[in-house]
N, C-alpha and C positions, 0 to 999 in steps of 0.2 A: 504494499499500499504506500503510495507516494505521500510522505509527510514532511512538510517543511515548517510546520508550526512548533515542533518540539525543540528542546534546547540544543540538540546536536545539529539541527537544520539539515538532516541528512537521512532520515529513515526512508528507505525505499528509493533513494536516488544515488547517482554515481558522483564522483568527484568532479569539480568544475573543470579540471584538466582532462579533456577528452581524448588525448592521444592514446593510442593502443597500449604503449608501454606504461603509461601512467594512469590508465583508467582504474578508478576505484571499484571495490566490490559493492554491489548493490545490497540493500538491506539495512538493518539497523546498525549504525556505526558505533553505537555504544553498547552493543551486545545485549540489547533489550532493556537497558536501564535508563531510557530517556524519558520515560513518563508517559508515553503514548499509550493508547488503549491496548490492553493485553489481548483483546479479542481480534486485533488486526491480524491480517494474514498477508505475508508478502508473496507475491506471484513470481517465483523464480523462473518460470517457463514463459514469462510474458513476451519476451522478445524472440522466442523460437517461432519460426514459420511452420504452421500446420497445413496440410493439404486441405483445400476448401471442402471436399466432400466428407472429411472426417471431423470437422469442428463440432464439439460437444455444445448443444444448444441450451444448456441449463446454466444459469448464472447464480452466484451467491450474492445476496443483497443484505446490506447492513442498514438497520433502522436505529432510532434513538434508543439509548440505554444498552447498546451493545447486542441487541437481538439481531440474529441472522436467520434468513429463510432462503429457500431456493425457488427460483422462478424460470419458466421457460421462455426463451427468446424466439417465439414462433414467428415474429415478424422480421427476422433477420436484420435487426437494427445493429449498426455499427457502434458498439459500445466500448468505452475506455474505462479502466478501473478508476472509480471516483465519480463517474457520471451520475447525476441525479435522475432517477427514473420514476415513472408512475407504474404501480402494479395493482393487479386485481387482488382483492381481499375476500377470504371465505366469508359468506354471509351478505355479500354485496358491499358496494362502495370501493374506494381505492385508497392507497396510501403512497407515500413518497419515501423512497430509500435510495441508497447509494450503492453502486456496483462495487463489491469488495473483492470478487474473485471470478475468473472465467476460465473456460477451457478445461483441460485434462485434470487440473488440480481440483476442480469442483467435483468431477466424477470420483476422485479419490476421497474427497471430504464426505461425499454422500455415501460411499461404501463404508467409511469409517463410522458414520452415524447410523448406518443400516437403513438409509432411505432409498426406496426403489425409484427407478426412472420409469414413471408411468404417467397416465393421464391425470392423476390427482394433483400434479404440480401445476399451480396457477400461472397465468401468463403475465408477461411484461406488456403493458399497453403502449407506452411511448417514452421517449426521453422527455423529461420534464421541461416545461416552457416557464417563462418568467411569471406567468399568472399562477401556475402551479406552485412555484417557489414562494410567492406572496401568500397563498393560502396556507402552505406549510408553516411559514413563519408566524402567521396569524394563529394557527392551531397551537404551535409551540409556545406562544406568548400567554395562552390560557392555562398552561400546565401548572405553573406556580400558584396562581391565584385560586385555582380549583383545588389543588392540594391543601392549601391552608383552610379554605372553606369546608372541605370534606373532613379534615381533622377536627374542626370546630363542631361540626355536626355529630361525628363519632363521639366526641367528649360529652356533648349534650345528651345523647342517647345512652351514654355509659357503656359503649361497646369496648370490649377488652381487645383492642387491635391497635397495631401501629402502622399507619400509612406511610409508605416510603416513597411512592412516586405516582404520578398520573401521566398518561400518554394519550393525547388525542390523535386520531387518524388525521391524515392530511386533508381529507374531505370535510372534516369538522362534524362528522355524523356520530362517531362512537368515541368513547374514552375507555381506557383500560386503567384500572386502579390496582396498584401493587401494594400489598400489605403483609404484615406477619402477625400471628397470634398464637398463643400457647394452646388454646382450645378452639373448638369450632365456633365460628361467629354465625349467629342466626339473624339474618337480615329481614326476616318476616315480621318482626315485632315493631 
């Protein structure tokens, strides 16, 4: 994953001197101690040319909070790692995520996680437009205020739970609430 925001300014990129003799090794130059997200995956095969008829059409997509899922590139979009894309969500609607891995490494990750390549894998709709990014930012801006309000409601109802995060889908139609509790929480009351 190309990261230039970390302290080493070099995760996933080569040295600035691009001569063959002095070309640096790609990947985390600090040995993984730069502070980047531990869920990041570096695509070591990114620059290898693959025959067009053998390209694996499933892409790993990263969402907020480090969540990753797999989506089929059925429209043969030309994607680059880090591209914002709009994906189909189970139950309707859409969300916006970022391409984190493509190609044969995705096949290996899916085998590792015992995910089968079948029709149940949802589709990538398109590369995100500026309007999609605006809605994504708008949805993200609601997360913190919703988290505080939900914690307040949980305290008023004396629910024994600790809310840790809220995540709105990019289309602003659904929110996921992350919480922990020692016992089962009954929301029917």
